[in-house]
C-alpha positions as CSV (number, residue, x, y, z in Angstrom):
1,M,5.9,-2.3,-5.5
2,E,8.0,0.6,-4.3
3,P,7.9,3.4,-5.1
4,L,4.2,3.6,-5.5
5,C,3.3,6.9,-7.2
6,T,0.2,8.4,-8.8
7,I,0.4,11.2,-11.3
8,P,-1.2,14.4,-9.9
9,E,-4.3,14.4,-12.0
10,Y,-5.3,10.9,-10.8
11,R,-4.6,11.4,-7.1
12,H,-7.3,11.0,-4.5
13,K,-9.3,8.5,-6.6
14,G,-8.2,5.4,-4.8
15,F,-5.9,3.9,-7.4
16,A,-2.8,3.5,-5.1
17,S,-5.0,2.0,-2.4
18,A,-6.6,-0.4,-4.9
19,A,-3.2,-1.4,-6.2
20,L,-1.9,-2.2,-2.7
21,T,-5.0,-4.1,-1.8
22,E,-4.7,-6.2,-4.9
23,M,-1.1,-6.9,-4.2
24,Y,-1.9,-7.8,-0.6
25,W,-4.5,-10.4,-1.6
26,R,-2.3,-11.9,-4.4
27,T,0.8,-12.2,-2.1
28,K,-1.2,-13.5,0.8
29,A,-2.5,-16.3,-1.4
30,L,1.1,-17.2,-2.1
31,G,1.9,-17.4,1.6
32,A,3.1,-13.9,2.5
33,T,2.5,-12.8,6.1
34,H,3.9,-9.2,6.1
35,M,4.2,-6.2,3.8
36,T,6.6,-3.3,4.0
37,G,6.1,0.2,2.7
38,G,7.1,3.8,3.1
39,L,6.8,5.7,6.3
40,D,4.6,8.3,4.7
41,G,1.2,9.0,6.3
42,F,-0.6,7.5,3.2
43,Y,-0.1,4.0,4.5
44,K,-1.5,4.8,7.9
45,K,-4.4,6.6,6.4
46,I,-5.5,3.5,4.4
47,G,-5.2,1.2,7.4
48,Y,-1.7,-0.2,7.5
49,L,0.1,-0.3,10.8
50,S,3.7,0.8,11.4
51,T,6.0,-1.6,13.3
52,V,8.8,1.0,13.4
53,K,9.5,2.0,17.0
């Protein structure tokens, strides 16, 4: 689902976060145990942890 982008007039409404959450639940149900994404602060802001050292 990369790149995940939101057009400017729809930013800060939770759409990207909702899309990632839905993808998480659907892929988890299929057996996924990890997700990867960009290094941008957005992911950290919505609760994802970085494993990059």
